[in-house]
C-alpha positions in Angstrom: 105.0 167.4 33.4 108.7 168.1 33.5 111.0 165.5 32.0 113.9 164.0 34.0 117.1 164.8 32.1 119.8 164.2 34.7 120.6 161.7 37.4 123.2 161.6 40.1 125.9 158.9 40.4 124.1 157.7 43.5 120.8 157.3 41.6 122.6 155.2 38.9 124.2 153.1 41.6 120.8 152.5 43.2 119.4 151.5 39.8 122.2 149.0 39.3 121.4 147.5 42.7 117.7 147.4 41.7 118.5 145.6 38.5 120.7 143.1 40.2 118.1 142.4 42.8 115.4 141.6 40.3 117.8 139.4 38.3 119.1 137.4 41.3 117.5 137.8 44.8 113.9 138.2 43.7 114.0 135.0 41.5 114.3 132.8 44.6 112.9 135.1 47.3 110.6 133.2 49.7 107.8 135.3 51.2 105.4 134.2 54.0 102.2 132.5 53.0 100.0 134.7 55.2 101.4 137.8 53.7 100.9 136.5 50.1 97.3 135.4 50.9 96.5 138.8 52.5 97.9 140.7 49.5 96.1 138.6 46.9 92.8 139.1 48.6 93.4 142.9 48.7 94.5 142.9 45.1 91.5 141.0 43.8 89.0 143.1 45.8 90.5 146.2 44.3 90.5 145.1 40.7 87.4 142.9 40.4 85.6 143.2 43.8 85.9 139.4 44.3 87.0 137.4 47.3 87.9 133.8 46.3 89.7 131.2 48.3 93.5 131.7 48.1 95.9 128.8 48.3 99.7 129.1 48.2 101.2 126.0 46.5 104.7 124.6 45.8 103.7 122.9 42.6 101.0 123.0 39.9 100.2 119.4 40.9 99.3 120.6 44.4 96.9 123.2 42.9 95.3 120.5 40.7 94.8 118.2 43.7 93.3 121.0 45.8 91.1 122.0 42.9 89.9 118.4 42.4 89.2 118.0 46.2 87.2 121.2 46.2 85.3 120.1 43.1 84.4 116.8 44.8 83.2 118.7 47.9 81.1 121.0 45.7 79.6 118.0 43.9 78.7 116.4 47.1 77.0 119.6 48.3 75.4 119.9 44.9 74.0 116.4 45.1 72.5 117.0 48.5 71.1 120.4 47.4 69.5 118.8 44.4 67.9 116.0 46.3 66.4 118.5 48.7 65.3 121.0 46.1 63.8 118.5 43.7 60.8 117.7 45.9 60.1 121.4 46.3 60.8 122.9 42.9 59.0 122.4 39.6 60.9 120.5 36.9 61.6 123.5 34.7 63.3 125.5 37.5 65.1 122.4 38.7 66.5 121.7 35.2 67.8 125.3 34.8 69.4 125.3 38.3 71.0 121.9 37.7 72.4 123.0 34.4 73.9 126.2 35.8 75.5 124.4 38.7 77.0 121.7 36.5 78.5 124.4 34.2 80.2 126.0 37.1 81.5 122.8 38.6 83.0 121.4 35.4 85.4 124.3 34.8 89.1 123.6 34.2 92.1 124.9 36.1 93.4 128.0 34.3 97.0 129.3 34.6 99.1 132.3 33.8 102.8 132.9 34.1 103.6 136.5 35.0 107.4 136.1 35.6 108.2 138.2 32.6 106.4 141.1 34.3 109.3 141.4 36.6 111.2 143.3 33.9 108.4 145.9 33.9 108.4 146.0 37.7 112.1 146.7 37.6 111.6 149.5 35.1 108.9 151.1 37.2 111.2 150.9 40.3 114.1 152.4 38.3 111.9 155.3 37.3 110.9 155.8 40.9 114.6 156.0 41.9 115.1 158.7 39.3 112.2 160.7 40.6 109.4 159.8 38.1 106.1 160.5 39.8 104.4 157.3 40.9 101.2 156.0 39.4 98.5 155.1 41.9 98.9 151.4 41.2 102.7 151.5 41.7 102.8 149.7 45.1 100.2 147.0 44.2 101.9 146.3 40.8 105.3 145.8 42.4 103.8 143.7 45.2 102.0 141.4 42.8 105.2 140.8 40.8 107.2 140.0 44.0 104.6 137.7 45.5 102.8 136.1 42.5 105.1 134.9 39.7 102.6 132.2 38.5 98.9 131.9 39.3 96.2 129.4 38.5 92.5 129.6 39.1 89.1 128.0 38.8 85.6 129.1 39.7 86.2 128.6 43.4 89.8 129.6 44.2 93.1 131.1 43.0 96.4 129.2 43.5 99.6 131.1 43.8 102.8 129.2 42.9 105.8 130.1 45.2 109.0 131.1 43.6 111.6 128.3 43.1 114.0 127.6 46.0 116.9 127.6 43.5 117.4 128.5 39.9 120.4 128.1 37.5 121.5 130.0 34.4 124.2 129.5 31.8 126.8 132.1 31.0 124.7 133.1 28.0 121.7 133.8 30.3 119.8 130.6 29.4 118.0 128.4 32.0 120.5 125.6 32.3 121.7 122.8 34.6 123.2 119.6 33.2 123.5 118.0 36.6 120.2 118.7 38.3 117.0 120.8 38.1 117.4 124.2 36.4 114.6 125.5 38.7 113.7 123.6 41.9 110.4 124.3 43.5 109.8 121.3 45.7 110.1 117.5 45.7 106.9 117.5 43.7 107.9 120.0 41.0 111.1 121.1 39.1 112.0 122.5 35.7 114.7 120.7 33.7 116.5 122.7 31.0 119.8 122.5 29.0 120.9 125.6 27.2 117.4 127.1 27.5 115.8 124.0 25.9 113.1 122.3 28.1 113.9 118.6 28.7 112.9 116.0 31.2 114.5 114.6 34.3 115.7 111.5 32.5 117.7 113.4 29.9 119.5 115.4 32.7 120.0 112.8 35.4 119.9 109.4 33.7 120.7 110.0 30.0 122.3 106.6 29.6 118.9 104.9 30.3 117.3 106.4 27.2 116.3 104.0 24.5 116.7 104.3 20.8 112.9 104.4 20.5 112.8 107.4 22.8 115.6 109.2 20.8 114.4 108.4 17.3 110.7 109.1 18.3 111.6 112.6 19.6 109.7 115.2 17.5 111.5 118.3 18.7 114.8 118.7 16.8 116.6 120.6 19.6 115.6 118.1 22.2 116.6 115.2 20.0 120.0 116.7 19.5 120.4 117.0 23.3 119.1 113.5 23.8 121.8 112.1 21.5 124.6 114.2 22.9 123.7 113.1 26.4 123.4 109.5 25.3 126.7 109.7 23.5 127.1 109.9 19.7 129.6 106.9 19.6 127.1 104.7 21.5 124.1 106.0 19.4 125.9 105.3 16.1 126.9 101.8 17.4 123.6 100.8 18.8 121.6 102.2 15.9 123.7 100.1 13.4 124.7 103.3 11.6 126.6 102.6 8.3 129.9 104.3 7.7 130.0 105.9 4.2 133.5 107.5 4.2 136.5 108.4 6.3 139.4 110.8 6.0 142.2 112.7 7.9 141.4 116.4 7.8 144.9 118.0 8.1 143.5 121.5 7.9 141.2 121.1 10.9 143.5 118.6 12.6 140.6 116.1 12.9 139.8 112.5 11.9 136.4 112.4 10.2 133.9 109.7 9.3 130.5 110.1 7.5 127.7 107.9 8.9 124.1 107.3 7.9 121.6 106.2 10.6 118.0 105.9 9.6 117.2 109.1 7.7 120.1 111.1 9.1 123.6 111.6 8.0 126.3 112.8 10.4 129.9 113.9 10.0 131.7 112.6 13.1 135.0 114.4 13.8 137.6 113.6 16.5 140.0 116.4 17.4 143.5 115.9 19.0 142.0 116.7 22.4 139.8 113.7 22.2 136.5 115.6 21.9 134.0 114.1 19.5 131.6 116.1 17.4 128.7 114.7 15.4 127.2 117.2 13.0 124.1 116.8 10.8 124.5 117.1 7.0 122.0 116.9 4.1 121.0 113.5 2.7 122.7 114.2 -0.6 126.1 114.5 0.9 128.2 111.5 -0.2 131.6 111.9 1.5 133.5 113.7 4.3 134.8 116.4 2.0 131.3 117.4 0.8 130.1 117.3 4.4 132.9 119.6 5.6 132.2 122.1 2.7 128.5 122.1 3.7 129.3 122.8 7.4 131.8 125.5 6.5 129.4 127.3 4.3 130.3 129.4 1.2 132.9 131.4 3.0 136.2 129.8 4.0 136.7 129.7 7.7 137.8 127.3 10.4 135.0 125.0 11.6 134.0 125.7 15.2 131.7 123.3 17.0 130.7 122.4 20.5 129.5 119.3 22.2 
């Protein structure tokens, strides 16, 4: 098979448009439920010759609710079937049948996130633009990536989660929104993220309502840092009865510094002329502001750069 070694400016322009579409438009594209359901049935018949029920949902909670309702319905049918069969079947056959039915009905809802497959879909589409011969599964693979970003299933049905209605990214390409959902699916379901770190609604929308117990009990170090930053370091140090160990004017950095200990944490708090306040963690053996600054600067001399 001949290799493709050249491409026209028009092809590269089309590839750029393809890339932009997968990065922007496709992330929140909304497709009709009938079309998604028809495609999923076609896809599953082709790859596994099965024909389950297909539900299009706007949240995982909807999928769980539908799954539970179906399970309840199947249990009712199972109970009726058992009562009818018990009088007709011998005990050994009944026992085996009952065991098999119970094993099928007690299955959990499985899930898989295939959003990252979009990158592969984009590569395949880019190759198609350059003239790479299509594989037989090209259309069905791209269709699945467009229509089925997340899927969940049990023994009775498959549940396709719609794409979010809106999604927000930081300049660095991280899932981020500090004033609302980072990805909004429906009133039932949203993702909350700050600088790519998964958080909850309270941290984003009502950070002032956090308690010291919530903050100090947080096990994830990144989330804890965000919790305190959103809560406010001055307030956290004040309400946690932090003890001040040392203070100084750092003329080199143009900051006023204070070293605090709160619980098992030590923090160098620095206030710059612009009024911004930074609170940076330092090891427990640091005893004063100068030692803290040396630790944060590292072995090489350079100006300390931090962010809120």
